[in-house]
C-alpha positions as CSV (number, residue, x, y, z in Angstrom):
1,M,-15.9,-4.5,0.5
2,K,-12.4,-3.8,1.6
3,K,-10.8,-0.6,0.2
4,V,-7.1,-0.6,-0.7
5,F,-5.1,2.4,-1.8
6,Y,-1.8,1.6,-3.6
7,I,1.0,4.0,-4.2
8,E,3.5,2.7,-6.8
9,K,5.5,4.4,-9.5
10,S,5.7,1.2,-11.8
11,D,2.7,1.0,-14.1
12,F,3.2,-2.8,-14.4
13,L,3.1,-3.4,-10.6
14,R,0.1,-1.1,-10.2
15,S,-1.8,-3.0,-12.9
16,M,-0.8,-6.4,-11.5
17,M,-1.9,-5.5,-8.0
18,E,-5.1,-3.9,-9.2
19,F,-6.0,-7.1,-11.1
20,A,-5.1,-9.4,-8.2
21,L,-7.0,-7.5,-5.6
22,K,-10.1,-6.9,-7.8
23,A,-10.2,-10.6,-8.5
24,K,-10.5,-11.2,-4.7
25,G,-13.4,-8.6,-4.5
26,A,-11.5,-5.7,-3.1
27,E,-12.0,-2.1,-4.2
28,I,-8.6,-0.7,-5.2
29,Y,-7.4,2.8,-6.0
30,T,-3.9,3.3,-7.4
31,V,-1.7,6.4,-7.9
32,E,1.8,6.8,-9.2
33,T,2.8,9.3,-6.5
34,I,1.3,10.6,-3.3
35,E,2.5,14.2,-3.4
36,N,-0.7,15.8,-4.8
37,N,-3.0,12.9,-3.9
38,F,-3.4,13.1,-0.1
39,Y,-6.9,14.4,-0.6
40,L,-7.8,11.0,-2.1
41,L,-6.9,9.3,1.2
42,D,-9.3,11.7,3.0
43,D,-12.1,11.2,0.5
44,L,-11.8,7.4,0.0
45,T,-11.0,6.4,3.6
46,P,-9.3,3.2,2.6
47,D,-8.9,0.3,5.0
48,L,-5.4,-0.4,3.9
49,I,-2.7,1.8,2.3
50,L,-0.1,-0.2,0.4
51,F,3.0,1.8,-0.6
52,D,6.4,1.5,-2.1
53,V,8.8,3.0,0.4
54,E,11.0,4.7,-2.3
55,T,7.9,6.1,-4.0
56,V,6.7,7.9,-0.9
57,A,10.1,8.7,0.6
58,L,9.7,12.5,0.6
59,N,6.2,12.2,2.1
60,L,6.7,9.4,4.6
61,A,6.0,11.5,7.7
62,Q,2.8,12.8,6.2
63,L,1.7,9.4,5.2
64,A,2.4,8.1,8.7
65,E,-0.4,10.4,10.0
66,Y,-2.9,8.1,8.3
67,S,-1.9,5.1,10.4
68,S,-4.8,5.7,12.8
69,K,-7.3,5.6,9.9
70,A,-5.9,2.8,7.8
71,I,-3.4,-0.1,8.1
72,L,-0.1,0.8,6.5
73,V,1.8,-1.8,4.5
74,G,5.2,-1.0,3.1
75,L,6.9,-2.6,0.1
76,G,10.6,-2.4,-0.7
77,S,14.0,-3.8,0.2
78,L,15.3,-5.0,3.5
79,E,17.1,-1.6,4.0
80,D,13.7,0.2,3.4
81,K,12.1,-2.0,6.2
82,S,14.1,-0.3,8.9
83,R,13.0,3.2,7.7
84,V,9.3,2.4,8.1
85,E,9.1,-0.5,10.6
86,A,7.7,1.6,13.4
87,M,4.8,2.9,11.3
88,V,3.7,-0.1,9.3
89,K,1.7,-3.1,10.4
90,S,3.3,-5.3,7.8
91,F,6.2,-5.1,5.3
92,M,6.8,-7.1,2.1
93,T,10.1,-7.2,0.3
94,K,10.5,-6.8,-3.4
95,P,10.4,-8.5,-5.8
96,L,6.9,-9.6,-4.9
97,E,5.7,-13.0,-5.7
98,A,2.4,-12.9,-7.6
99,K,1.2,-16.2,-6.1
100,N,-1.3,-15.4,-3.4
101,I,-0.3,-11.7,-3.0
102,A,-3.9,-10.6,-2.9
103,D,-4.7,-13.1,-0.2
104,R,-1.7,-12.0,1.8
105,I,-2.6,-8.3,1.6
106,L,-6.3,-8.8,2.3
107,G,-5.3,-11.2,5.2
108,I,-3.6,-8.3,6.9
109,L,-7.0,-6.6,7.3
110,D,-8.3,-9.6,9.2
111,Q,-5.5,-9.7,11.7
């Protein structure tokens, strides 16, 4: 079972992603911020870390250290893309389209 860790400040977006990924058989863990939750990344060892660039802005360098353990996928605006392009495997611009989002995210693990 694929494990996804999702960092997003919006309750609605976290719930939507949780529902979509669980429906596809993924194990998903969500947090509002990463600041006091890095221990979860160590404990859960996710296959993929999905994050909103603005939500992790202050902890971006620390999050980048996990790129050897998990695939990093950034979410945000086109301006955000240039800030994280070197550390992420994939980037998706917001607003996200709900259609096939889980397939797209889980497909990144198969690349």
